[in-house]
C-alpha positions as CSV (number, residue, x, y, z in Angstrom):
1,M,0.0,0.0,0.0
2,C,1.0,3.6,-0.3
3,E,2.4,5.7,2.5
4,L,1.5,9.1,3.9
5,F,3.4,11.9,5.6
6,A,2.3,15.2,7.0
7,M,3.8,18.0,9.1
8,S,2.3,21.0,10.9
9,S,4.6,23.5,12.7
10,R,4.1,26.6,14.7
11,I,6.9,28.4,12.8
12,P,7.5,27.5,9.1
13,T,10.3,25.0,8.8
14,D,11.7,22.6,6.3
15,A,10.8,18.9,6.5
16,R,14.1,17.7,5.0
17,A,15.0,15.1,7.6
18,S,11.6,13.5,7.6
19,L,11.3,13.8,3.8
20,T,14.6,12.1,3.3
21,A,13.6,9.1,5.5
22,F,10.2,9.0,3.8
23,A,11.6,9.1,0.3
24,R,13.7,6.0,1.1
25,H,10.5,4.0,1.3
26,G,9.7,5.0,-2.3
27,G,11.7,2.2,-4.0
28,L,14.8,1.8,-1.7
29,E,13.6,0.4,1.7
30,A,10.1,-0.4,0.5
31,H,8.3,-1.1,-2.8
32,H,6.3,2.1,-3.2
33,E,7.7,2.8,-6.6
34,D,4.8,4.2,-8.6
35,G,5.3,7.9,-8.0
36,W,5.2,10.5,-5.3
37,G,4.1,14.0,-4.5
38,I,4.5,16.7,-1.9
39,A,2.5,19.9,-1.1
40,Y,3.9,22.9,0.8
41,Y,1.5,25.5,2.0
42,A,2.9,29.0,1.2
43,D,0.8,31.9,2.4
44,E,-2.7,31.4,0.7
45,D,-1.3,29.1,-2.0
46,V,0.4,25.7,-2.3
47,R,3.6,24.6,-3.9
48,L,2.8,21.2,-5.4
49,V,5.5,18.9,-6.8
50,K,4.6,15.4,-8.2
51,D,6.6,12.9,-10.1
52,A,5.7,9.5,-11.6
53,E,9.2,8.2,-10.8
54,P,10.1,6.3,-7.6
55,A,10.8,8.9,-4.8
56,S,14.2,7.3,-3.9
57,H,15.5,7.8,-7.5
58,S,13.7,11.0,-8.5
59,E,15.7,14.0,-9.5
60,C,12.9,16.3,-8.3
61,M,13.1,14.7,-4.9
62,H,16.9,15.2,-4.8
63,F,16.4,18.8,-5.7
64,L,13.9,19.3,-2.8
65,Q,16.3,17.7,-0.4
66,E,19.2,19.9,-1.5
67,H,17.0,23.1,-1.8
68,P,14.2,22.6,0.8
69,F,11.2,24.9,1.1
70,T,10.0,26.0,4.4
71,S,6.3,25.7,5.3
72,G,4.0,25.5,8.2
73,V,2.0,22.6,6.7
74,V,3.4,19.9,4.4
75,L,1.6,16.8,3.0
76,S,3.3,14.0,1.1
77,H,2.5,10.7,-0.5
78,I,4.5,7.8,-2.0
79,R,2.5,5.5,-4.3
80,K,2.0,1.8,-4.7
81,A,-0.5,1.7,-7.5
82,T,-3.7,-0.3,-6.9
83,Q,-6.1,1.7,-9.2
84,G,-5.1,3.9,-12.1
85,S,-2.0,3.9,-14.4
86,M,1.5,5.1,-13.4
87,A,1.0,8.7,-14.5
88,M,1.4,12.2,-13.1
89,K,-2.4,12.7,-12.9
90,N,-2.7,9.7,-10.5
91,C,0.1,10.8,-8.2
92,Q,-0.9,12.4,-4.9
93,P,-1.4,14.7,-3.1
94,F,-4.3,16.3,-5.0
95,A,-5.0,20.0,-4.7
96,R,-8.1,22.1,-5.5
97,E,-9.4,25.6,-4.6
98,L,-12.6,25.9,-2.6
99,G,-13.9,29.1,-0.9
100,G,-10.8,31.0,-1.8
101,R,-8.5,28.5,-0.1
102,M,-6.3,25.7,-1.4
103,H,-7.4,22.3,-0.2
104,V,-4.9,19.3,-0.3
105,F,-5.7,15.6,0.2
106,A,-3.8,12.3,0.1
107,H,-5.2,8.8,0.8
108,N,-3.7,5.4,1.6
109,G,-6.0,2.5,0.9
110,D,-7.9,0.6,-1.8
111,L,-11.6,1.5,-2.0
112,R,-14.3,-0.4,-3.9
113,F,-14.7,2.1,-6.7
114,D,-18.2,1.2,-7.9
115,A,-19.5,1.4,-4.3
116,L,-17.6,4.7,-3.8
117,R,-19.2,6.3,-6.9
118,A,-22.7,5.1,-5.7
119,S,-22.4,6.2,-2.1
120,L,-20.4,9.4,-2.6
121,P,-21.5,10.8,-6.0
122,L,-20.0,14.0,-7.5
123,R,-21.5,17.1,-8.8
124,S,-19.3,20.2,-8.7
125,F,-15.9,18.6,-8.7
126,E,-14.4,16.1,-11.2
127,P,-11.3,14.0,-11.0
128,I,-8.5,14.5,-13.5
129,G,-7.0,11.0,-13.0
130,E,-8.4,7.5,-12.6
131,T,-8.0,6.8,-8.9
132,D,-10.4,6.0,-6.1
133,S,-8.4,8.5,-4.0
134,E,-9.1,11.5,-6.2
135,H,-12.7,10.6,-6.5
136,A,-12.8,10.5,-2.7
137,F,-11.2,14.0,-2.5
138,C,-13.7,15.4,-4.9
139,A,-16.5,13.9,-2.8
140,L,-15.1,15.5,0.3
141,L,-15.0,18.9,-1.3
142,E,-18.7,18.4,-2.4
143,R,-19.5,18.0,1.3
144,M,-17.3,20.9,2.5
145,R,-18.7,23.3,-0.1
146,P,-21.9,24.3,1.8
147,L,-19.6,25.4,4.7
148,R,-17.7,28.0,2.6
149,R,-17.8,31.5,3.9
150,H,-17.3,34.8,2.0
151,G,-14.3,36.4,3.6
152,G,-13.9,33.8,6.3
153,I,-14.0,30.1,7.2
154,A,-16.5,27.9,9.0
155,P,-15.8,27.1,12.7
156,L,-13.5,24.1,13.2
157,H,-16.1,22.0,14.9
158,E,-18.3,22.3,11.8
159,R,-15.5,21.2,9.5
160,L,-14.4,18.5,11.8
161,A,-18.0,17.0,11.7
162,V,-18.0,17.0,7.9
163,V,-14.6,15.3,7.7
164,A,-15.7,12.7,10.4
165,R,-18.8,11.8,8.5
166,F,-16.8,11.6,5.3
167,A,-14.3,9.3,7.0
168,A,-17.1,7.1,8.3
169,S,-18.4,6.8,4.7
170,L,-15.0,5.8,3.4
171,R,-14.3,3.2,6.0
172,S,-17.2,1.0,4.8
173,L,-15.6,0.9,1.3
174,G,-12.0,-0.2,2.2
175,P,-8.9,1.1,4.0
176,A,-9.4,4.8,4.6
177,N,-6.3,6.5,6.0
178,F,-6.0,10.0,4.8
179,I,-4.5,13.5,5.4
180,Y,-6.4,16.6,4.4
181,A,-5.7,20.3,4.8
182,D,-8.1,23.2,4.1
183,G,-5.7,26.1,4.4
184,D,-6.4,26.5,8.1
185,A,-6.3,23.0,9.7
186,L,-4.7,19.7,9.0
187,F,-6.9,16.7,9.5
188,I,-5.4,13.2,10.0
189,H,-7.6,10.1,9.9
190,A,-6.3,6.6,10.7
191,H,-8.0,3.4,9.7
192,R,-6.3,0.1,8.6
193,R,-3.4,-0.7,6.3
194,V,-1.4,-3.7,5.1
195,Q,1.4,-4.2,7.6
196,A,3.1,-7.0,5.8
197,A,2.8,-8.7,2.4
198,G,0.0,-11.2,2.2
199,E,-1.7,-9.9,5.3
200,A,-5.2,-8.4,5.5
201,P,-5.3,-4.6,6.3
202,R,-5.4,-3.9,10.1
203,P,-4.6,-1.1,12.5
204,P,-2.6,1.0,12.9
205,G,-3.1,3.0,9.8
206,L,-1.1,6.1,10.9
207,H,1.3,7.2,13.6
208,L,1.7,10.6,15.2
209,L,4.6,12.4,16.9
210,Q,4.5,15.7,18.8
211,R,7.8,17.4,19.1
212,R,9.0,20.5,20.9
213,C,12.1,21.7,19.0
214,A,12.7,25.1,20.8
215,P,10.9,27.2,23.4
216,V,8.8,28.8,20.6
217,Q,8.6,25.9,18.1
218,S,6.3,22.9,18.2
219,V,5.8,20.3,15.4
220,V,3.3,17.5,14.8
221,L,4.4,14.8,12.4
222,A,2.1,12.1,10.9
223,A,3.3,9.1,9.0
224,S,2.1,5.6,7.9
225,V,5.1,4.1,9.7
226,P,7.4,6.0,12.2
227,L,10.2,7.7,10.3
228,T,12.7,7.9,13.2
229,G,13.7,5.8,16.1
230,E,13.0,8.5,18.6
231,P,10.5,7.8,21.4
232,G,7.1,9.5,21.2
233,W,5.6,8.0,18.1
234,K,2.0,7.0,18.9
235,A,-0.1,4.6,16.8
236,L,-3.5,6.3,16.2
237,R,-6.5,4.1,17.0
238,E,-8.8,2.8,14.2
239,G,-11.2,5.5,13.3
240,E,-9.4,8.2,15.1
241,L,-9.5,11.7,13.6
242,V,-7.1,14.5,14.7
243,A,-7.2,18.2,13.8
244,V,-3.9,20.1,14.0
245,Q,-3.2,23.8,13.8
246,G,0.2,25.5,14.1
247,G,2.0,22.4,15.3
248,A,-0.5,21.6,18.0
249,I,-3.4,19.1,18.2
250,V,-6.6,21.2,18.7
251,A,-9.3,18.5,18.3
252,N,-9.5,14.7,18.5
253,A,-12.6,12.7,17.6
254,R,-13.7,9.2,17.1
255,A,-14.9,9.3,13.5
256,D,-17.0,6.2,14.0
257,V,-19.5,8.1,16.2
258,F,-20.6,10.1,13.1
259,A,-23.1,8.6,10.7
260,P,-21.9,8.2,7.1
261,F,-23.3,10.5,4.4
262,P,-26.7,9.1,3.1
263,G,-26.0,9.1,-0.7
264,R,-26.2,12.2,-2.8
265,P,-25.4,15.4,-0.8
266,K,-27.3,18.6,-0.9
267,V,-25.0,21.2,-2.5
268,A,-25.4,25.0,-2.0
269,A,-26.2,27.0,-5.2
């Protein structure tokens, strides 16, 4: 299966050390060789870099390691293709604008596509590629769209509820680990993943590390598997949903207490 990585920091920093460890899983220490991508938030926009080459051998990845960007929020994905061809359009993360903000999403899992289309239909957003993951992202944006505010953003608890219901809908369709950022908060949802070849997916789907790097700096890292040997990595529970802002966990919910979306959503005009 694919692997996910995300970082939120109070003060913008580079994720070079974590990214270097993460990239080794893309064809060197693990067999996630079907592409990769990384998104760095920069003010109100996003720097998005994707490549259909293995991360461990990619010249783009080497450039980023030698010339790192600083950011307060970073999301990354290395791909082991299960649905969709090996092509740039199918590499994650995916990014779209909604409500004047850039939204970024990456998913680790293998969803039943026909059931996904039936239970989470699309109206305003369409995928560019062929993956279940991008369809899921478009479906999430459909459900976030009614919350958009002119000149502002909906309260965190409203957004968290929508993301939790979306996560509940995904979990019935297959492994549903994902990271999602809306330009204000980073949402991390853990489910199940394949831990070893030939095994059925099982928890944990994601791990979390909170790090204090200096008196004024705090960082939260999320990864499919711990990227360092330092103590403090915590396996998230199955169905756990965490919201992070400025390098701090600000909300934590059990996504399984929210009912899934009942078919086609109501979309604001």
